[in-house]
C-alpha positions as a printed Julia matrix, in Angstrom:
509×3 Matrix{Float64}:
  -0.75  -42.0   51.69
  -4.5   -42.41  51.47
  -4.71  -39.4   49.15
  -2.03  -40.9   46.94
  -3.91  -44.18  46.6
  -7.15  -42.26  46.08
  -5.59  -40.28  43.22
  -4.26  -43.45  41.61
  -7.67  -45.07  41.98
  -9.44  -42.09  40.4
  -6.94  -42.05  37.51
  -7.44  -45.79  37.05
 -11.21  -45.31  36.9
 -10.72  -42.55  34.33
  -8.76  -44.89  32.1
 -11.43  -47.59  32.5
 -14.14  -45.12  31.48
 -12.1   -43.89  28.55
 -11.41  -47.45  27.51
 -15.12  -48.17  27.61
 -15.78  -45.08  25.53
 -13.08  -46.16  23.11
 -14.57  -49.62  22.71
 -18.0   -48.2   22.07
 -16.54  -45.62  19.7
 -14.6   -48.26  17.83
 -17.77  -50.29  17.31
 -19.51  -47.25  15.9
 -16.56  -46.46  13.65
 -16.74  -49.95  12.34
 -20.35  -49.38  11.42
 -19.37  -46.32   9.37
 -20.98  -43.73  11.63
 -19.84  -40.14  11.31
 -19.15  -39.13  14.88
 -16.67  -37.45  17.19
 -15.82  -37.6   20.88
 -15.06  -34.23  22.51
 -13.44  -34.42  25.95
 -14.21  -31.41  28.12
 -12.53  -30.26  31.33
 -15.64  -29.74  33.47
 -17.95  -32.54  34.55
 -21.62  -31.96  35.12
 -24.31  -33.96  36.87
 -27.12  -32.06  35.16
 -27.9   -30.97  31.62
 -30.52  -28.49  32.79
 -29.64  -25.6   30.45
 -31.18  -22.96  32.68
 -29.09  -23.7   35.78
 -26.04  -25.79  34.77
 -22.96  -23.55  35.13
 -20.92  -25.76  32.79
 -23.22  -24.77  29.93
 -22.96  -28.26  28.46
 -26.34  -28.16  26.71
 -25.34  -25.11  24.66
 -21.78  -26.26  24.08
 -22.93  -29.7   22.95
 -25.41  -28.26  20.44
 -28.53  -29.4   22.31
 -29.92  -25.94  22.98
 -29.73  -22.47  21.5
 -30.45  -18.94  22.68
 -32.41  -16.11  21.1
 -29.23  -14.11  20.45
 -25.79  -15.28  19.28
 -22.39  -13.72  19.99
 -20.05  -13.08  17.07
 -16.66  -14.12  18.4
 -14.74  -12.07  15.87
 -16.13   -8.58  16.41
 -17.9    -9.08  19.78
 -21.25   -8.04  18.34
 -24.54   -9.82  18.92
 -26.46  -11.29  16.03
 -29.76  -13.09  15.42
 -30.16  -16.75  16.3
 -33.57  -18.06  17.36
 -34.72  -14.45  17.31
 -34.69  -13.02  13.78
 -34.84   -9.38  14.86
 -35.59   -7.08  17.8
 -36.18   -3.4   18.5
 -37.19   -0.98  21.22
 -38.05    2.71  21.23
 -37.33    3.36  24.87
 -35.06    0.48  26.0
 -37.79   -0.78  28.3
 -40.4    -2.31  25.98
 -38.78   -4.77  23.57
 -40.29   -6.48  20.53
 -38.72   -9.73  19.31
 -39.6   -11.53  16.09
 -38.76  -15.22  16.25
 -37.33  -17.21  13.38
 -39.98  -19.17  11.5
 -39.79  -22.91  10.89
 -37.83  -23.77  14.04
 -38.89  -26.89  15.9
 -37.83  -28.53  19.12
 -36.21  -31.95  18.95
 -39.61  -33.54  19.69
 -41.07  -31.94  16.57
 -43.1   -29.27  18.35
 -42.84  -25.7   16.98
 -40.75  -23.08  18.72
 -43.14  -20.15  18.86
 -43.78  -17.15  21.08
 -45.77  -19.15  23.58
 -43.02  -21.76  23.98
 -40.27  -19.11  24.3
 -42.3   -17.2   26.9
 -42.72  -20.38  28.96
 -39.02  -21.19  28.65
 -37.8   -17.74  29.74
 -40.27  -17.68  32.63
 -39.05  -21.1   33.74
 -35.4   -19.92  33.53
 -36.16  -16.91  35.74
 -38.1   -19.05  38.2
 -35.34  -21.61  38.64
 -32.31  -19.3   38.41
 -32.11  -16.22  40.62
 -29.04  -15.14  38.68
 -30.97  -15.11  35.4
 -33.91  -13.37  37.03
 -31.62  -10.6   38.3
 -29.77  -10.35  35.0
 -32.85  -10.11  32.76
 -34.97   -7.87  34.99
 -38.1    -8.82  33.04
 -41.43   -7.5   34.33
 -43.7    -9.25  31.84
 -43.71  -11.22  28.59
 -46.54  -11.33  26.04
 -46.59  -13.81  23.16
 -48.47  -13.52  19.89
 -47.62  -16.08  17.25
 -43.92  -15.7   16.52
 -43.7   -12.33  18.24
 -42.69  -11.55  21.8
 -43.2    -8.31  23.68
 -40.94   -8.11  26.73
 -41.25   -5.34  29.28
 -38.19   -4.69  31.47
 -38.52   -3.26  34.98
 -36.31   -0.28  34.05
 -34.9     0.99  30.72
 -32.19   -1.49  29.75
 -30.61   -0.63  26.37
 -28.32   -3.67  26.39
 -31.06   -6.16  27.24
 -30.69   -8.26  24.03
 -27.04   -8.97  24.89
 -28.19  -10.68  28.1
 -30.0   -13.22  25.95
 -26.65  -14.57  24.78
 -26.17  -16.21  28.17
 -26.33  -20.03  27.93
 -28.69  -20.18  30.91
 -31.32  -18.38  28.79
 -31.38  -21.35  26.41
 -34.82  -22.03  24.96
 -36.29  -25.46  25.74
 -39.67  -27.11  25.53
 -40.74  -26.87  29.18
 -43.54  -29.4   28.7
 -40.78  -32.04  28.55
 -39.83  -32.02  32.21
 -36.74  -34.25  32.42
 -34.54  -31.15  32.25
 -31.64  -32.83  34.05
 -31.22  -35.87  31.81
 -32.92  -35.04  28.53
 -33.67  -31.35  27.88
 -35.46  -30.79  24.58
 -33.92  -27.87  22.73
 -33.73  -26.59  19.16
 -30.06  -27.38  18.48
 -28.58  -29.73  15.86
 -28.11  -32.57  18.37
 -30.59  -34.33  20.66
 -29.7   -36.29  23.78
 -29.7   -40.06  23.37
 -28.1   -40.92  26.72
 -26.69  -38.97  29.65
 -24.36  -40.5   32.23
 -23.95  -37.82  34.95
 -20.32  -36.91  35.51
 -19.15  -39.01  32.55
 -20.66  -38.1   29.16
 -23.68  -37.18  27.12
 -24.33  -39.09  23.91
 -25.93  -37.17  21.1
 -27.74  -37.98  17.88
 -28.34  -35.72  14.91
 -31.69  -33.9   14.88
 -32.71  -34.37  11.26
 -35.14  -31.44  11.17
 -32.69  -28.86  12.51
 -33.73  -25.45  11.16
 -30.26  -24.4    9.9
 -29.53  -27.62   8.02
 -29.05  -31.0    9.66
 -25.66  -31.69  11.21
 -22.93  -33.28   9.11
 -22.19  -35.64  12.02
 -24.63  -38.46  12.73
 -23.6   -38.8   16.36
 -21.33  -37.15  18.9
 -20.19  -37.7   22.44
 -19.47  -34.79  24.82
 -17.51  -36.4   27.61
 -15.92  -35.1   30.79
 -12.6   -35.58  32.54
 -11.23  -33.03  35.01
  -7.7   -34.49  34.88
  -5.69  -32.52  32.29
  -3.11  -35.29  31.92
  -5.83  -37.88  31.31
  -7.34  -35.64  28.63
  -3.99  -35.4   26.83
  -3.5   -39.17  27.04
  -7.0   -39.71  25.65
  -6.08  -37.79  22.49
  -2.74  -39.57  22.18
  -4.43  -42.97  22.41
  -7.25  -42.04  20.04
  -9.92  -42.35  22.7
 -10.91  -38.72  22.12
 -10.95  -36.72  18.89
 -11.08  -33.22  20.38
  -9.64  -32.33  23.78
 -10.44  -29.09  25.55
  -7.61  -27.68  27.65
  -5.03  -30.49  27.42
  -2.22  -30.42  29.93
   0.11  -27.54  29.06
   3.19  -29.69  29.66
   1.92  -32.19  27.08
   1.5   -29.73  24.21
   4.93  -30.41  22.71
   4.29  -34.16  22.68
   0.84  -33.69  21.19
   2.13  -31.42  18.44
   4.71  -34.05  17.55
   2.0   -36.59  16.76
   1.13  -36.83  13.07
  -2.25  -35.28  12.41
  -2.71  -33.68  15.81
  -3.3   -29.94  15.74
  -3.02  -27.72  18.81
  -4.76  -24.35  18.82
  -4.02  -21.6   21.34
  -6.58  -18.82  21.07
  -6.98  -15.64  23.07
 -10.25  -15.51  24.9
 -12.42  -13.29  27.12
 -11.32  -15.08  30.27
  -9.38  -13.82  33.27
  -7.78  -15.8   36.07
  -8.26  -13.75  39.21
  -7.71  -13.86  42.95
 -11.22  -13.38  44.29
 -11.21  -11.73  47.71
 -13.89  -12.28  50.34
 -14.52   -8.71  51.48
 -16.58   -9.95  54.42
 -13.37  -11.23  56.1
 -11.95   -8.61  58.46
  -8.3    -8.53  57.27
  -9.46   -8.07  53.67
 -11.57   -5.07  54.6
  -8.26   -3.19  54.85
  -7.26   -1.96  51.39
  -3.57   -2.19  52.32
  -3.92   -5.94  52.93
  -5.61   -6.29  49.54
  -2.79   -4.28  47.95
  -0.26   -6.57  49.64
  -1.95   -9.63  48.13
  -1.97   -7.99  44.73
   1.71   -7.08  45.02
   2.65  -10.65  45.97
   1.36  -12.11  42.69
   4.23  -12.59  40.25
   2.17  -12.53  37.06
   4.98  -12.74  34.49
   6.51  -15.73  36.22
   3.15  -17.49  36.41
   2.43  -16.85  32.72
   5.86  -18.18  31.72
   6.27  -21.15  34.04
   2.71  -22.41  34.53
   1.0   -21.39  31.28
   4.21  -21.71  29.19
   3.43  -18.38  27.53
  -0.14  -19.27  26.53
  -1.5   -16.28  28.4
  -1.46  -12.48  28.6
  -0.44  -10.9   31.9
  -3.54   -9.2   33.33
  -3.59   -5.6   34.49
  -7.36   -5.67  35.0
 -10.38   -7.85  34.25
 -10.51   -7.1   30.52
  -7.87   -8.09  27.92
  -5.89   -5.09  26.67
  -7.4    -5.35  23.18
 -10.89   -4.48  24.44
 -12.11   -0.92  23.89
 -13.16   -0.67  27.53
  -9.8    -1.79  28.99
  -8.2     1.3   30.63
  -4.52    2.17  30.76
  -3.81    1.44  34.39
  -1.1     3.29  36.32
   1.98    1.24  37.13
   1.72   -0.54  40.47
   4.26   -1.39  43.11
   4.77   -5.13  43.24
   7.11   -7.7   44.7
   7.97   -8.85  48.19
   9.16   -5.49  49.51
   6.09   -3.67  48.18
   3.8    -6.24  49.83
   5.69   -5.88  53.09
   5.29   -2.1   52.89
   1.52   -2.34  52.39
   1.2    -4.72  55.33
   3.23   -2.31  57.44
   0.69    0.42  56.59
  -2.07   -1.98  57.67
  -0.35   -2.39  61.04
   1.15   -5.83  60.51
   4.67   -6.73  61.67
   6.73   -9.86  61.22
   7.46  -11.3   64.69
   9.42  -14.53  65.02
   8.76  -15.28  61.38
   5.0   -14.73  61.65
   3.18  -11.76  60.11
   0.83  -10.52  62.8
  -1.21   -7.62  64.14
  -2.17   -7.19  67.8
  -0.77  -10.64  68.46
  -2.98  -12.32  65.83
  -1.22  -14.02  62.9
  -2.28  -13.16  59.36
  -3.63  -16.34  57.78
  -5.69  -17.03  54.68
  -7.82  -19.94  53.5
  -7.32  -20.12  49.74
  -9.84  -22.05  47.63
  -8.91  -23.63  44.31
 -10.23  -26.35  41.99
  -8.63  -28.85  39.65
 -10.83  -28.62  36.56
  -8.61  -25.74  35.48
  -5.22  -27.32  36.05
  -3.3   -24.05  36.23
  -5.33  -22.64  39.13
  -4.05  -25.04  41.84
  -0.5   -24.33  40.65
  -1.09  -20.58  40.92
  -2.43  -21.17  44.44
   0.74  -23.05  45.38
   2.98  -20.27  44.04
   1.03  -17.7   46.04
   1.19  -19.89  49.14
   4.96  -20.13  48.8
   5.45  -16.4   48.26
   3.13  -15.46  51.12
   5.02  -17.89  53.35
   8.18  -15.87  52.82
   6.41  -12.92  54.44
   5.26  -15.05  57.36
   1.68  -15.41  56.1
   0.18  -18.86  56.54
  -1.96  -19.8   53.52
  -4.05  -22.96  53.77
  -5.13  -24.28  50.37
  -8.53  -25.95  50.2
  -9.61  -27.95  47.15
 -13.24  -27.59  46.1
 -15.18  -29.0   43.17
 -17.65  -26.39  41.92
 -16.38  -22.92  42.87
 -19.6   -21.02  42.17
 -21.63  -23.29  44.41
 -19.07  -23.33  47.22
 -18.37  -19.59  47.28
 -22.08  -18.76  47.19
 -22.98  -21.16  50.0
 -19.97  -20.73  52.3
 -18.15  -17.74  53.77
 -15.32  -19.65  55.49
 -12.73  -18.65  52.91
 -10.56  -15.61  52.24
  -9.25  -16.02  48.71
 -10.06  -18.09  45.62
  -8.12  -18.67  42.45
 -11.06  -18.29  40.08
 -11.51  -18.09  36.33
 -14.2   -15.93  34.81
 -15.44  -14.9   31.37
 -15.35  -11.11  31.53
 -17.1   -10.11  28.3
 -19.09  -13.08  27.03
 -21.69  -10.72  25.49
 -19.09   -8.44  23.9
 -19.79   -5.73  26.46
 -18.39   -4.89  29.89
 -21.85   -4.71  31.47
 -22.17   -8.43  32.14
 -18.96   -8.81  34.15
 -19.35   -5.57  36.09
 -22.96   -6.34  37.02
 -22.36   -9.99  37.83
 -19.19   -9.42  39.85
 -19.56   -6.05  41.61
 -23.26   -5.19  41.82
 -24.8    -6.25  45.17
 -27.36   -8.32  43.21
 -24.71   -9.8   40.9
 -24.83  -13.54  40.32
 -21.03  -13.82  40.62
 -20.48  -11.27  43.4
 -18.77  -13.84  45.6
 -16.6   -11.12  47.15
 -19.66   -9.53  48.67
 -18.81   -6.14  47.13
 -21.36   -3.56  48.26
 -19.91   -0.14  47.48
 -22.51    2.61  46.95
 -20.31    4.59  44.55
 -19.47    1.5   42.51
 -23.1     0.4   42.43
 -24.23    3.82  41.19
 -21.64    3.71  38.4
 -22.85    0.26  37.31
 -26.49    1.38  37.45
 -25.54    4.34  35.26
 -23.83    1.99  32.81
 -26.99   -0.12  32.62
 -29.01    2.77  31.17
 -26.27    4.22  28.98
 -26.82    3.92  25.21
 -24.05    3.86  22.6
 -20.93    1.74  22.6
 -18.49    4.66  22.87
 -20.25    6.13  25.92
 -20.56    2.69  27.46
 -16.87    1.96  26.9
 -15.86    5.26  28.52
 -18.01    4.56  31.56
 -16.83    0.94  31.75
 -13.25    2.22  31.78
 -14.06    4.49  34.73
 -15.6     1.56  36.61
 -12.69   -0.75  35.88
 -10.29    1.95  37.08
 -12.26    2.38  40.32
 -12.26   -1.39  40.91
  -8.5    -1.35  40.4
  -8.0     1.54  42.83
 -10.0    -0.28  45.5
  -8.32   -3.63  44.7
 -11.66   -5.42  44.67
 -10.16   -8.72  43.5
  -6.75   -9.11  41.94
  -6.28  -10.02  38.3
  -3.56  -12.47  37.36
  -3.63  -13.33  33.65
  -5.8   -13.93  30.6
  -5.25  -17.58  29.65
  -5.51  -18.71  26.06
  -8.03  -21.4   25.24
  -6.1   -24.54  24.36
  -7.67  -27.2   22.18
  -5.97  -30.2   20.61
  -7.65  -32.38  18.03
  -7.11  -35.05  15.43
  -6.96  -32.91  12.28
  -6.66  -36.05  10.12
 -10.19  -36.91  11.19
 -11.98  -33.75  12.34
 -13.15  -31.05   9.95
 -14.59  -27.59  10.56
 -13.62  -27.38  14.22
 -13.55  -23.77  15.44
 -11.98  -22.8   18.77
 -14.34  -20.04  19.83
 -13.17  -17.14  21.99
 -16.37  -17.16  23.99
 -16.05  -20.93  24.66
 -19.81  -21.2   24.09
 -20.18  -22.86  20.7
 -18.48  -26.24  20.23
 -20.55  -29.0   18.61
 -22.19  -27.33  15.62
 -24.06  -28.55  12.57
 -20.97  -27.78  10.46
 -18.56  -29.97  12.46
 -17.61  -33.03  10.42
 -15.22  -35.92   9.99
 -13.23  -36.77   6.86
């Protein structure tokens, strides 16, 4: 009962906040301001671009990175860096774009970029491990970066939002980072919204919008209602069940775009039952992917056979797997488990799992419930635990077995990021605790392999090995869903990488 009242109270507060936003927005509209309100599905309490895992600073157009990802062909292209080259893959020369200034008017030069990257590596172990930089030298608008080992794909790592370039002499990173993007922070309310104003001296042409608000609400239904009521102009991941109603509203456009994301069942390999491959195979067999895609995502998803969408060059053709209740039961039998008095057990100990999930991706708790129900039919007790920030919880706690988790698998257009982050012992997203010498050697080999065709072949081999070992289970590739007021908003692009949202080209009619 308490939880019910708590939910109602939280929803009520959400409406109050949205109403406040609406009132403020209405006042600005009345004054003729060109602005939009984008409602996002993750809240953040920090705008620090080097550590915030919601990447709000990049998505809101506050910061930029040296290298940009082309969503169409998955290639990297210049952004703050105009060009780069290396003869040996270990010593890299970057030429920075001229005429770029931070939002405080100071120039973005080699010295400032060096300080920013060094600060990112100091404050983020994940970035330090990903970049593997030994030293940086700055000379005017040129940077010379030495990597600890030859790293042919190093520039692609600089796409990551946490490598955003900021003026580190402005130290209020949490509330007011100073970047080079088209919008500067005017006010940040942690957990609620960041208000933005146009940076008039933006290097690529000042933004068409004068102001913008990047607001947060983790309740999918509340996000849909906000668009219906006009409180928001663009809504990221509206409730799937509301799409038909939204599409019926004059002027509202709903876009469903394939992305680089996978919903997966992350397995904690440090837990004893999950160290048995047959138990992991049983979990994999229990997941009814087609049913989940149809009933929970309403078809806005591709059934996953591995971490990478089937259209990627490094997605292998996996052998057909056994799945379903009987297959899962067979795998558990091979692991020594028997169903006794309705309870799946081994040596008198029942098989139980603690399954983590989080509500900011509304489909994940539903997937967790489906799995809980199916596992229950085999006599497996699954306890679902709601958490808020999965990366923080999984990294800091080992009291869980499984997590319904969503991950961008190729945000740099290459398989190296996901495989390093998820399966290398030093990987920033290796929440499973994978530490397999053969797998690590394959990933290390990939890291020094040059040429996309060779890299794709090797990435296929690694993905196949991960599949054979059932290190994590892959459920589906969800589409990115965005709904917006097309009568008002112009030039909105639903990016596949989900990185670039508020741009200098976004406008209102």
